[in-house]
C-alpha positions as a LaTeX table, in Angstrom:
\begin{tabular}{lrrr}
\hline
Residue & $x$ (\AA) & $y$ (\AA) & $z$ (\AA) \\
\hline
Met1 & 86.34 & 106.80 & 128.99 \\
Ser2 & 84.57 & 103.50 & 128.42 \\
Ser3 & 86.55 & 100.58 & 127.05 \\
Leu4 & 83.42 & 98.96 & 125.62 \\
Ile5 & 83.38 & 98.61 & 121.85 \\
Gln6 & 80.22 & 99.82 & 120.13 \\
Leu7 & 79.55 & 97.77 & 117.00 \\
Pro8 & 76.80 & 97.91 & 114.38 \\
Glu9 & 74.07 & 95.31 & 114.27 \\
Gly10 & 75.23 & 92.23 & 112.37 \\
Ser11 & 78.73 & 92.30 & 113.83 \\
Val12 & 81.12 & 89.46 & 113.08 \\
Cys13 & 83.67 & 87.97 & 115.50 \\
Trp14 & 87.15 & 87.22 & 114.20 \\
Pro15 & 90.09 & 85.81 & 116.12 \\
Ala16 & 92.57 & 88.67 & 116.38 \\
Asp17 & 95.46 & 86.37 & 115.46 \\
Ala18 & 93.75 & 85.41 & 112.17 \\
Leu19 & 93.09 & 88.97 & 110.96 \\
Ser20 & 96.28 & 89.37 & 108.92 \\
Ala21 & 95.55 & 86.09 & 107.09 \\
Ala22 & 92.03 & 87.35 & 106.30 \\
Val23 & 93.56 & 89.92 & 103.95 \\
Leu24 & 93.60 & 87.23 & 101.26 \\
Asp25 & 89.80 & 86.87 & 101.41 \\
Val26 & 88.78 & 90.52 & 101.78 \\
Val27 & 87.57 & 92.05 & 98.50 \\
His28 & 86.77 & 95.57 & 97.36 \\
Ala29 & 83.03 & 96.22 & 97.67 \\
Arg30 & 82.66 & 99.88 & 96.76 \\
Thr31 & 84.28 & 103.28 & 96.68 \\
Gln32 & 82.47 & 106.58 & 96.97 \\
Ile33 & 84.00 & 109.84 & 95.81 \\
Arg34 & 83.37 & 113.27 & 97.31 \\
Arg35 & 84.41 & 116.22 & 95.18 \\
Pro36 & 84.32 & 119.72 & 96.64 \\
Arg37 & 82.18 & 122.26 & 94.88 \\
Gly38 & 83.96 & 124.75 & 92.67 \\
Gly39 & 87.25 & 122.95 & 92.10 \\
Ser40 & 89.20 & 119.76 & 91.86 \\
Arg41 & 91.26 & 120.20 & 95.04 \\
Gly42 & 90.37 & 118.21 & 98.08 \\
Val43 & 88.95 & 115.11 & 96.40 \\
Gly44 & 88.31 & 112.33 & 98.88 \\
Gly45 & 85.89 & 109.59 & 99.69 \\
Thr46 & 85.20 & 106.30 & 101.40 \\
Thr47 & 86.10 & 102.78 & 100.40 \\
Arg48 & 84.67 & 99.54 & 101.77 \\
Trp49 & 86.10 & 96.04 & 101.66 \\
Glu50 & 84.16 & 92.93 & 102.64 \\
Arg51 & 84.56 & 89.24 & 103.40 \\
Pro52 & 81.73 & 86.71 & 103.56 \\
Tyr53 & 81.79 & 85.08 & 106.95 \\
Ala54 & 79.30 & 82.40 & 108.06 \\
Asp55 & 75.84 & 83.99 & 107.79 \\
Ala56 & 77.07 & 87.59 & 107.63 \\
Ser57 & 79.50 & 89.77 & 105.78 \\
Ala58 & 82.40 & 91.31 & 107.65 \\
Trp59 & 83.37 & 94.77 & 106.41 \\
Val60 & 85.93 & 97.47 & 106.96 \\
Glu61 & 85.75 & 100.97 & 105.55 \\
Trp62 & 87.73 & 104.16 & 105.84 \\
Asp63 & 88.03 & 107.64 & 104.43 \\
Trp64 & 90.75 & 108.52 & 101.96 \\
Val65 & 92.04 & 111.69 & 100.30 \\
Glu66 & 93.80 & 112.34 & 97.02 \\
Ile67 & 97.15 & 113.90 & 97.88 \\
Ser68 & 98.18 & 114.50 & 94.28 \\
Ala69 & 97.23 & 113.08 & 90.89 \\
Gly70 & 97.55 & 109.30 & 91.18 \\
Thr71 & 98.29 & 109.29 & 94.91 \\
Val72 & 95.72 & 108.50 & 97.60 \\
Ala73 & 96.15 & 108.01 & 101.33 \\
Gln74 & 94.00 & 107.25 & 104.31 \\
Ala75 & 92.52 & 110.39 & 105.81 \\
Asp76 & 93.05 & 109.03 & 109.34 \\
Pro77 & 94.82 & 105.65 & 109.61 \\
Leu78 & 93.35 & 104.89 & 113.04 \\
Asn79 & 89.77 & 105.69 & 112.02 \\
Val80 & 88.74 & 102.43 & 110.38 \\
Arg81 & 85.03 & 101.63 & 110.71 \\
Ser82 & 84.05 & 98.00 & 110.88 \\
Asn83 & 81.51 & 95.49 & 112.08 \\
Val84 & 84.31 & 93.15 & 113.15 \\
Leu85 & 84.75 & 92.31 & 116.82 \\
Leu86 & 88.23 & 90.95 & 117.39 \\
Ile87 & 88.52 & 88.27 & 120.03 \\
Asp88 & 91.62 & 86.98 & 121.79 \\
Glu89 & 92.73 & 83.38 & 122.26 \\
Arg90 & 90.34 & 83.03 & 125.23 \\
Gly91 & 87.34 & 84.24 & 123.24 \\
Arg92 & 87.21 & 87.68 & 124.87 \\
Pro93 & 87.02 & 90.97 & 122.98 \\
Val94 & 90.39 & 92.68 & 122.59 \\
Leu95 & 90.90 & 96.18 & 123.92 \\
Ser96 & 89.70 & 98.96 & 121.65 \\
Ser97 & 93.28 & 100.24 & 121.21 \\
Arg98 & 94.44 & 96.80 & 120.01 \\
Arg99 & 91.39 & 96.57 & 117.72 \\
Arg100 & 92.16 & 99.99 & 116.18 \\
Ala101 & 95.79 & 98.99 & 115.59 \\
Ala102 & 94.83 & 95.61 & 114.10 \\
Leu103 & 92.29 & 97.13 & 111.71 \\
Ala104 & 94.81 & 99.80 & 110.67 \\
Thr105 & 97.29 & 97.00 & 109.92 \\
Leu106 & 94.67 & 95.16 & 107.85 \\
Val107 & 94.06 & 98.28 & 105.77 \\
Tyr108 & 97.80 & 98.71 & 105.32 \\
Leu109 & 98.02 & 95.16 & 103.93 \\
Leu110 & 95.12 & 95.58 & 101.49 \\
Pro111 & 95.84 & 96.73 & 97.90 \\
Trp112 & 93.12 & 99.37 & 98.23 \\
Gln113 & 94.75 & 102.25 & 96.36 \\
Gly114 & 94.32 & 100.58 & 92.94 \\
Pro115 & 90.52 & 100.20 & 93.11 \\
Val116 & 90.19 & 103.72 & 94.54 \\
Leu117 & 92.30 & 105.20 & 91.74 \\
Asp118 & 90.34 & 103.19 & 89.15 \\
Thr119 & 87.12 & 104.67 & 90.54 \\
Leu120 & 88.62 & 108.17 & 90.54 \\
Arg121 & 89.68 & 107.84 & 86.91 \\
Asn122 & 86.34 & 106.47 & 85.73 \\
Pro123 & 83.54 & 106.66 & 88.34 \\
Val124 & 80.81 & 105.75 & 85.82 \\
Ala125 & 82.52 & 102.53 & 84.68 \\
Ala126 & 83.12 & 101.60 & 88.31 \\
Gly127 & 79.42 & 102.07 & 89.02 \\
Thr128 & 80.17 & 104.66 & 91.69 \\
Pro129 & 78.86 & 108.14 & 90.96 \\
Ala130 & 80.91 & 110.99 & 92.33 \\
Leu131 & 79.17 & 112.71 & 95.21 \\
Pro132 & 79.40 & 116.50 & 95.51 \\
Gln133 & 80.66 & 117.85 & 98.81 \\
Gln134 & 77.67 & 118.74 & 100.91 \\
Arg135 & 77.45 & 121.52 & 103.45 \\
Ile136 & 75.51 & 120.82 & 106.57 \\
Ala137 & 73.68 & 123.73 & 108.14 \\
Ala138 & 74.28 & 124.18 & 111.84 \\
\hline
\end{tabular}
């Protein structure tokens, strides 16, 4: 397995040691809701948080699920998508396992459940239309 980190175009480098302090500057950008057809069970979606950084915007996003009314959780805590490349004190990229753990910690520190629940309660006011669950043909 390759240890190279594949990042989207427009990636942003952050010192790994400064990531937990960045939580103060990261803001909710959007939340999308996916509702399954034919019922209210299994509601989930994606939320994205961003931080302006130099000439780009750093972002992290992850999938979430509604466990019960008023309770949401990450669908997979180690599956955080981001355009952030974490670098160590020598300016080298950190290992992908350390990056995954650091991004998971960042998400843990963010107050993301409130904006997600606000969007769930009133998707029109939040400007985020609910998306129906789509089936993909094989």
